[in-house]
C-alpha positions in Angstrom: 14.0 -17.5 -14.2 12.4 -17.4 -17.6 9.4 -18.4 -19.7 6.6 -16.6 -17.8 7.1 -18.2 -14.5 6.3 -16.5 -11.2 8.4 -16.7 -8.0 7.6 -15.9 -4.3 10.7 -15.9 -2.0 10.1 -16.9 1.6 11.9 -14.8 4.3 15.6 -15.6 4.6 19.0 -15.3 3.1 19.6 -16.6 -0.5 23.2 -17.3 -1.4 24.2 -17.0 -5.1 27.6 -18.6 -5.4 29.0 -17.6 -8.8 26.7 -17.0 -11.8 23.8 -14.7 -11.7 20.5 -14.0 -9.8 18.8 -13.8 -13.2 15.2 -12.7 -13.5 13.8 -12.5 -17.0 10.1 -13.1 -16.3 7.8 -12.6 -13.4 6.2 -11.5 -11.2 8.9 -12.0 -8.5 7.9 -11.1 -4.9 8.9 -11.8 -1.3 6.5 -12.9 1.4 8.8 -11.2 4.0 12.3 -9.9 4.4 14.9 -11.4 2.1 18.6 -10.8 1.5 20.2 -12.0 -1.8 23.9 -12.7 -0.9 26.2 -12.6 -4.0 29.6 -14.2 -3.8 32.4 -15.6 -6.1 31.6 -13.2 -8.8 27.8 -13.6 -8.7 25.7 -10.6 -10.0 22.1 -9.5 -10.4 20.4 -9.3 -13.8 16.7 -8.2 -13.8 15.3 -8.0 -17.3 13.4 -5.1 -18.8 9.7 -5.0 -17.7 10.0 -7.8 -15.2 7.8 -6.9 -12.1 9.9 -7.4 -9.0 8.8 -6.5 -5.5 11.4 -7.4 -2.8 11.8 -6.2 0.8 14.9 -6.5 3.0 14.5 -8.0 6.5 13.8 -5.5 9.3 15.7 -7.4 12.0 18.7 -9.7 12.3 22.2 -9.8 10.9 21.1 -8.5 7.4 18.5 -6.0 8.6 18.0 -3.4 5.8 20.2 -5.3 3.3 18.3 -6.4 0.1 21.4 -7.3 -2.0 24.8 -7.9 -0.5 27.7 -8.4 -3.0 30.9 -9.8 -1.5 33.4 -7.0 -0.8 36.0 -8.5 -3.1 33.7 -8.9 -6.1 33.8 -6.2 -8.9 31.0 -7.4 -11.1 28.1 -5.3 -12.6 24.6 -5.9 -11.4 21.8 -4.8 -13.8 18.4 -3.6 -12.7 16.4 -3.1 -15.9 12.9 -4.0 -14.6 11.8 -0.4 -14.7 8.6 1.1 -13.2 7.3 -2.4 -12.4 10.0 -2.8 -9.7 9.6 -2.0 -6.0 12.8 -2.5 -4.2 12.9 -1.8 -0.4 16.3 -2.0 1.2 20.0 -1.4 0.6 22.0 -2.6 -2.4 25.5 -3.2 -1.0 28.2 -3.7 -3.7 31.2 -1.8 -2.5 33.6 -3.1 -5.2 31.1 -3.4 -8.0 28.9 -1.4 -10.4 25.1 -1.1 -10.1 23.3 -0.2 -13.3 19.7 1.0 -13.3 17.8 1.3 -16.6 14.2 2.0 -17.5 13.4 4.0 -14.2 12.2 3.0 -10.8 9.0 4.0 -8.9 8.0 3.7 -5.3 11.3 2.2 -4.2 13.0 3.1 -0.9 16.7 2.2 -1.1 20.3 3.0 -0.4 23.1 2.0 -2.8 26.6 1.4 -1.7 28.8 0.7 -4.8 32.0 1.6 -6.6 29.9 2.9 -9.5 26.2 3.6 -9.8 24.6 4.5 -13.2 21.0 5.6 -13.8 20.1 5.4 -17.5 16.9 6.2 -19.3 13.5 6.4 -17.5 12.2 8.3 -14.6 13.4 7.6 -11.0 11.2 8.5 -8.1 12.9 7.1 -5.0 11.6 7.5 -1.5 13.9 8.7 1.3 14.4 6.6 4.5 15.8 9.2 6.9 15.2 7.0 10.0 16.8 3.9 8.5 13.7 1.8 9.0 13.9 0.2 5.6 17.6 0.6 4.5 19.2 0.2 7.9 21.0 3.5 7.3 20.0 6.4 9.5 20.8 9.8 8.0 19.8 11.7 11.2 17.6 13.9 9.1 13.8 13.7 8.7 10.5 15.5 8.3 9.5 18.3 6.0 12.5 20.3 4.7 15.0 17.5 5.5 18.1 17.5 3.3 19.3 14.2 1.7 22.8 14.1 0.5 24.4 12.0 -2.2 27.9 11.3 -1.0 30.6 9.6 -3.1 33.0 7.7 -0.8 36.3 6.1 -1.7 
């Protein structure tokens, strides 16, 4: 999406079959829970400064999943929107790379990927110990809780 357009996604699953979920202008919002399902090499490309507010569904097959990349795909998804972005849910790209640039504020997320890079900017991410937003329950909550970054092969 380009040229100063705005987009509001209705609740549901959006399948991107090849190509890119490409957002270069905004704002982009969801009016309820959405999952962006990426297959056949599809990736995400959110441009710098593009305000994006998306929430994963809280129930159903894709509860907690905001972006789902096919397990066999190895592409790189770029999230460069920066502090204007609020992403609530899990980014699942087990064979791919997820690249964040320009920071993130007020997002609650989990990231499952082969590679994750955070470049330039400030990142203030909220924890979701009960799994209410990400669908991943860490079993730890409250003041003094420990949150662990685990690299899994």
